C-alpha positions in Angstrom: 95.0 51.4 122.4 97.3 54.9 122.8 98.1 57.1 119.9 101.3 58.8 119.2 101.4 62.6 120.3 102.6 64.6 117.2 105.3 67.1 118.5 105.1 70.3 116.1 108.6 71.3 114.8 109.7 74.8 115.9 111.7 76.6 113.3 114.3 79.5 113.7 115.5 81.9 111.0 119.0 82.5 110.1 119.2 85.9 108.7 122.1 88.3 107.3 122.0 91.6 105.6 124.1 92.9 102.5 123.9 96.6 102.6 125.0 99.1 100.1 125.7 102.4 101.4 126.2 105.4 98.9 129.0 107.6 100.5 128.7 111.3 100.3 131.3 112.4 98.2 131.0 115.3 95.5 132.7 113.1 92.9 132.5 109.7 91.7 134.8 106.7 92.8 136.9 106.9 89.9 136.1 109.9 87.9 135.4 113.7 88.5 131.5 113.4 87.6 128.9 114.8 90.1 127.1 112.5 92.4 124.2 114.7 92.8 120.8 113.0 93.1 118.1 113.9 90.8 119.7 115.6 88.0 118.3 115.1 84.5 119.1 111.7 83.2 122.5 110.8 81.8 123.8 114.4 82.4 126.5 113.4 85.4 128.5 111.2 83.2 132.0 111.0 81.6 134.1 108.7 79.4 135.4 106.8 82.7 132.1 105.9 84.1 130.8 105.0 80.8 133.9 102.7 80.3 134.8 104.3 76.8 138.1 103.1 75.4 141.4 104.4 76.4 140.5 105.8 79.8 141.9 104.7 83.1 140.0 104.9 86.6 141.7 106.9 89.4 140.4 106.2 93.1 138.9 109.0 94.8 141.0 109.7 98.0 137.7 110.6 99.8 136.2 107.4 99.1 139.2 105.4 100.9 139.0 107.7 103.7 135.2 107.4 104.2 135.5 103.5 103.9 138.1 103.3 106.5 136.3 105.4 108.8 133.1 103.3 108.1 135.2 100.1 108.9 136.6 101.7 112.1 133.2 102.5 113.5 131.9 99.1 112.7 135.0 97.5 114.9 136.6 95.9 111.8 140.1 95.0 111.2 141.4 97.5 108.4 143.4 95.9 105.8 147.2 96.8 105.6 146.6 95.4 101.8 143.7 95.5 99.6 142.9 95.4 95.9 140.2 96.3 93.6 138.6 93.4 91.3 136.5 93.2 88.1 133.1 91.6 88.7 131.8 90.4 85.4 128.1 90.6 84.6 126.2 92.1 81.6 123.3 94.2 82.2 122.4 97.3 80.2 122.8 99.6 83.3 126.7 98.7 83.7 128.1 100.3 80.5 131.6 98.3 80.8 129.8 95.0 81.3 132.0 94.5 84.6 131.8 96.3 87.9 135.0 97.3 89.8 134.5 95.9 93.1 136.7 94.2 96.0 136.5 90.5 96.4 139.1 88.5 98.4 141.1 91.3 99.7 138.4 94.0 101.0 139.2 97.0 102.9 137.9 95.7 106.1 136.9 92.5 107.9 135.5 90.7 111.4 133.8 93.7 112.9 130.4 94.2 114.7 127.6 96.5 115.8 125.5 96.5 118.5 121.7 96.4 118.4 119.3 97.5 121.0 115.5 96.3 121.1 113.4 98.0 123.9 110.3 96.1 125.1 107.0 97.8 125.9 108.1 98.4 129.5 111.3 100.2 128.2 113.7 97.4 129.1 116.6 97.2 126.5 118.0 93.9 125.0 121.4 94.3 123.5 123.0 91.9 121.0 126.2 92.0 118.9 125.7 91.4 115.1 129.1 90.5 113.5 130.3 92.2 110.4 131.9 90.0 107.9 133.3 92.5 105.7 133.1 95.9 104.3 134.4 96.9 100.8 134.5 99.5 98.2 132.9 99.4 94.9 131.1 101.4 92.1 127.5 101.5 91.5 125.7 100.6 88.4 123.1 102.8 86.4 119.5 102.7 86.8 117.0 100.9 84.4 113.4 102.3 84.1 111.1 100.2 82.7 108.0 101.5 80.9 104.4 100.1 81.9 105.7 98.2 84.6 107.9 98.3 87.7 109.8 95.2 86.3 111.2 94.2 83.0 108.4 91.4 82.8 105.3 93.3 81.3 107.1 96.4 80.4 107.0 97.5 76.8 110.5 99.2 76.9 113.2 100.2 79.1 115.2 103.3 79.5 118.7 103.5 81.2 120.0 106.5 83.2 123.7 106.4 83.9 123.8 109.2 86.4 124.3 106.7 89.1 127.0 104.7 87.4 130.4 105.0 89.1 128.6 106.5 92.5 130.8 105.3 95.3 129.5 102.8 97.6 130.7 100.6 100.5 128.9 97.0 100.8 128.5 96.1 104.2 127.7 92.2 104.9 126.7 90.8 108.3 127.3 87.6 109.7 124.1 85.6 109.9 123.5 86.4 113.6 120.1 88.1 113.0 116.9 85.8 113.8 113.7 87.8 113.4 112.6 90.8 111.2 112.5 93.2 114.0 116.3 92.3 114.9 117.1 92.9 111.0 115.2 96.2 111.0 117.1 97.4 114.0 120.5 96.3 112.5 119.7 98.2 109.3 118.5 101.5 111.3 121.9 101.2 113.7 123.8 100.9 110.6 122.3 104.1 109.1 123.0 106.2 112.4 126.5 105.1 112.5 127.3 106.2 108.8 125.2 109.5 109.4 126.9 110.1 112.6 130.2 109.6 110.7 129.1 112.0 108.0 130.1 109.4 105.3 126.4 109.0 103.8 123.0 110.4 104.2 121.5 106.9 104.5 118.5 108.2 102.7 116.6 105.0 101.5 114.1 106.8 99.5 117.0 107.9 97.4 118.6 104.6 97.0 121.6 105.8 99.7 121.0 103.0 101.7 119.9 99.6 100.2 119.6 96.3 102.1 119.2 93.0 100.7 118.4 90.0 103.0 119.7 86.6 103.0 117.2 84.3 104.8 116.8 80.7 105.6 114.9 78.5 108.2 115.9 75.4 110.2 114.4 73.4 112.9 115.5 74.5 116.4 118.7 72.7 117.2 119.7 71.9 114.0 123.2 72.9 113.3 123.4 73.1 109.5 121.7 76.0 107.5 118.9 75.7 105.3 118.7 76.8 101.7 119.3 80.6 101.4 117.0 83.0 99.8 118.0 86.6 99.0 115.3 89.3 99.0 115.8 92.6 97.3 113.5 95.9 96.9 112.9 97.0 100.2 113.1 100.8 100.7 112.0 101.4 104.2 112.8 99.5 107.6 109.5 98.2 108.1 109.6 97.0 104.6 112.5 94.7 105.5 110.6 93.6 108.6 107.6 92.7 106.9 109.3 90.8 104.0 111.3 88.6 106.3 108.2 88.0 108.6 106.4 86.7 105.1 109.4 85.0 103.9 109.9 83.1 107.2 106.4 82.0 106.9 106.5 81.1 103.2 109.6 78.9 104.0 108.5 77.1 106.9 104.9 76.2 104.9 107.1 75.0 102.1 109.4 72.8 104.3 106.3 71.3 106.3 104.4 70.7 102.9 107.6 68.5 101.7 108.6 71.1 99.1 112.2 72.4 98.1 113.3 75.5 99.0 115.5 76.8 95.9 118.5 79.1 96.4 117.1 82.3 94.4 116.4 86.0 94.5 113.0 87.4 95.4 111.5 90.7 95.4 109.2 92.4 98.0 105.9 93.5 96.5 105.0 96.3 98.6 101.4 96.5 97.3 100.6 92.8 97.6 102.7 92.4 100.8 104.6 89.3 99.4 108.1 88.1 98.1 108.1 86.9 94.5 110.6 84.9 92.6 113.0 87.0 90.4 115.9 84.7 89.3 118.0 81.9 90.6 120.9 83.1 92.5 124.2 83.5 91.0 127.4 82.2 92.7 130.9 84.0 92.9 132.2 81.6 90.1 129.3 83.4 87.9 131.1 86.8 88.2 134.5 85.6 87.1 136.3 87.8 89.5 139.9 88.8 88.5 142.2 91.7 89.9 141.5 95.2 88.6 144.4 95.7 86.0 144.1 99.6 85.9 144.0 100.2 89.6 147.3 99.8 91.9 146.7 98.2 95.5 145.7 100.0 98.4 148.2 100.3 101.4 146.8 102.6 104.4 149.7 103.4 106.5 149.7 103.0 110.5 150.1 106.9 110.8 147.1 107.6 108.5 144.9 105.0 110.0 145.2 106.7 113.4 144.6 110.1 111.9 141.3 109.0 110.6 140.6 106.9 114.1 141.1 110.3 115.8 138.6 112.0 113.8 135.7 109.6 114.4 132.9 111.1 116.4 131.2 109.5 119.4 128.8 107.0 118.0 124.9 106.0 118.9 125.7 103.0 121.0 128.3 105.0 122.9 126.3 107.9 123.7 123.4 105.4 124.7 125.4 103.8 127.1 126.8 107.1 128.7 123.5 109.0 128.9 122.0 105.7 130.8 125.4 105.3 132.9 126.1 109.2 133.5 122.9 110.8 133.2 120.4 108.3 134.6 118.2 108.3 131.5 115.7 105.6 130.5 116.5 103.3 127.4 113.5 104.9 125.7 115.2 108.4 126.1 118.6 107.7 125.1 117.3 105.8 121.9 115.1 109.1 120.9 118.2 111.7 121.7 120.7 109.7 119.9 118.6 108.8 116.6 119.8 112.0 114.9 123.0 113.5 116.0 121.7 117.1 115.6 119.0 116.1 118.4 121.9 114.5 120.5 123.9 117.8 119.9 121.0 119.8 120.8 120.4 117.8 124.1 123.9 118.0 125.0 124.2 121.9 124.5 121.0 122.5 126.8 122.7 120.5 129.6 125.9 122.3 129.1 123.8 125.6 129.6 122.5 124.1 133.1 119.5 122.2 132.1 118.4 119.0 134.2 119.3 116.1 131.9 116.1 114.4 132.7 114.0 117.6 132.3 115.9 118.3 129.3 115.4 114.7 127.7 111.6 115.1 128.4 111.1 118.4 126.6 113.1 117.3 124.0 111.6 113.9 123.4 107.9 114.6 124.2 106.8 118.3 123.4 109.5 119.5 121.1 109.3 116.1 119.2 105.9 116.3 118.7 106.1 119.8 117.4 109.0 118.9 115.1 106.7 115.7 113.8 103.6 117.8 113.2 105.4 120.7 111.4 107.8 118.4 109.4 111.0 120.1 110.6 114.1 119.3 111.9 115.3 120.4 115.5 117.8 122.7 113.8 115.0 124.6 112.2 113.3 125.7 115.3 113.8 129.2 117.1 114.0 127.7 120.7 117.9 127.4 121.3 119.4 124.8 123.6 120.5 127.8 125.8 116.6 129.2 125.6 115.3 125.6 126.7 117.8 125.5 129.8 116.8 128.9 130.8 113.1 127.9 130.8 114.0 124.6 132.6 115.9 126.4 135.1 113.2 128.9 136.0 110.7 125.9 136.7 113.3 124.2 138.7 113.8 127.5 140.9 110.0 128.1 141.2 109.6 131.2 139.1 107.5 129.5 136.8 105.3 126.4 136.6 105.6 123.6 134.1 102.3 124.4 132.9 103.3 128.0 132.2 106.2 127.1 130.4 104.0 124.5 128.2 101.5 127.3 127.5 104.4 129.6 126.5 106.0 126.6 124.2 104.7 128.1 120.8 106.2 131.3 121.7 109.7 129.9 122.7 109.7 127.5 119.5 109.1 130.7 117.3 112.2 132.3 118.9 110.8 134.3 121.7 113.1 134.7 124.5 112.4 133.7 127.8 112.6 136.8 129.4 110.0 138.1 126.9 107.8 135.1 127.1 107.6 134.8 130.6 107.6 138.9 131.5 104.8 139.3 134.2 104.5 135.6 134.5 106.5 134.8 137.5 105.1 132.7 140.1 103.8 133.9 143.1 105.7 132.5 146.0 105.4 134.6 148.9 102.9 133.3 151.6 102.3 136.7 152.8 100.8 137.4 149.5 99.1 134.2 148.8 97.5 133.5 152.3 94.8 136.3 152.0 93.7 135.0 148.5 93.4 131.6 150.1 91.0 132.9 152.6 89.1 134.8 150.5 88.4 131.6 148.4 87.5 129.5 151.4 85.2 132.4 152.7 83.3 132.6 149.1 82.9 128.8 149.3 80.9 127.9 152.4 79.1 125.0 151.0 82.4 123.1 149.4 84.0 123.9 152.7 81.4 122.1 154.7 81.4 119.2 152.4 85.2 119.2 152.6 85.0 119.0 156.5 82.2 116.4 156.4 84.8 114.1 154.7 84.6 115.1 151.0 88.5 115.6 151.0 88.8 115.7 147.3 87.4 119.2 147.2 90.8 120.3 148.0 91.5 120.3 144.3 88.7 122.7 144.0 90.0 125.4 146.3 93.5 125.0 144.8 92.0 125.6 141.4 90.0 128.6 142.5 93.0 130.1 143.9 95.2 129.2 140.5 92.2 131.0 138.6 92.2 134.0 140.7 96.1 134.4 140.1 95.9 133.8 136.7 97.8 130.5 137.3 100.6 132.4 138.7 100.5 130.9 142.4 103.0 128.8 143.1 101.3 125.1 143.1 103.2 123.5 145.6 102.7 126.5 148.3 99.3 126.6 147.2 98.4 123.2 148.0 100.2 123.5 151.4 98.4 126.8 152.4 95.0 125.6 151.3 95.3 122.2 153.3 96.3 124.2 156.3 93.6 126.5 156.1 90.8 123.8 155.2 92.0 121.9 158.5 92.3 124.6 160.9 
């Protein structure tokens, strides 16, 4: 009698992200109130963002510029004609009881960005993630629940309208992501892009970048998507990855148990490391969209579009590709160097000043990065200029100083001491006629070690080299010292 073998079903996740990105304008999207973060509650408000009777919104020109530039950077098609719509919903943090957003005619559609995952061996895997749309909208205010993080369990709630009317772009990805790691990398690449553009600071802790995840699971090979669940309340890239990984396991377990996945919105609980149900998911019909009657449609002229396109900087993925192809850097080095534009600018300035690209990359991604992390500084706050870093690197390559000497003097260089001053009296001794007598003296002073060496213990060559370096206060040229010691020991 034979028993049937049970084949375990393999599942895959289908993941898409909806990302709200706050634009770095000085004033709100439809009024002149400040967008500054951290002000006293309800101080950055005005009749327009509060929806008082008799007031009319006026589109902030900078918001349109930033939205179009973000769309271009994400390889989107920019709409020749777009409009604003009213999205109806009723929460205390939305003063008008509707949000001005864009529905069927967004400013940008059909784009993509490239994510790059680097494995433990430093090998990169690249993947294009589609961008469905990018649209402009206003933010809502902020509810503060007393006695609980959520409405449930709180004794009362307060509302701060400072954020109401702050300009956002919402960026909706295609469901092209398959893992929590891919989703976290997508969010990070999106943040890199908007920061390079200067259209947003991308600060997740202050809510400048907020990601909602849509996720479903299905058996591998099945074409139809499973039931989609949305996850909110993630304020870090690690949280995005962990929330997705938890939700994948939760949904697979539910499917295998025969339970029905319902379309809902869930919250990520950082403390318990789990998702919990918040509410059933609304559909677009619940929002009762209709065209915003108080704002004229938007038309971007071809001339204006090309002007904004010409102002785009070189973006992170472009830099990564160029650093690998033209400078021969590893995928790891290019990722670290391009994470923040000031670091990339510093690196390129050092190269322009004459530094070897690989040597400059090593110093920036290792010793300087370690110092920045320890001191909690940005690269623009250190005293070591790119020109002085290049000077030190050139001195090493010319044999004037050793790598060890440069590392020893790095704290002085980082504090702003010039290489001329830091390395004064430190030049390497690279004249054989000066070093030979010192080598002879060291060998003569250590006859027992010499005998052991000549009896086969060749590892002792390092001992003699070390003694020469010690005698010269580490100023002996290491390469020349090795050559001279070996020659003398074997003569």
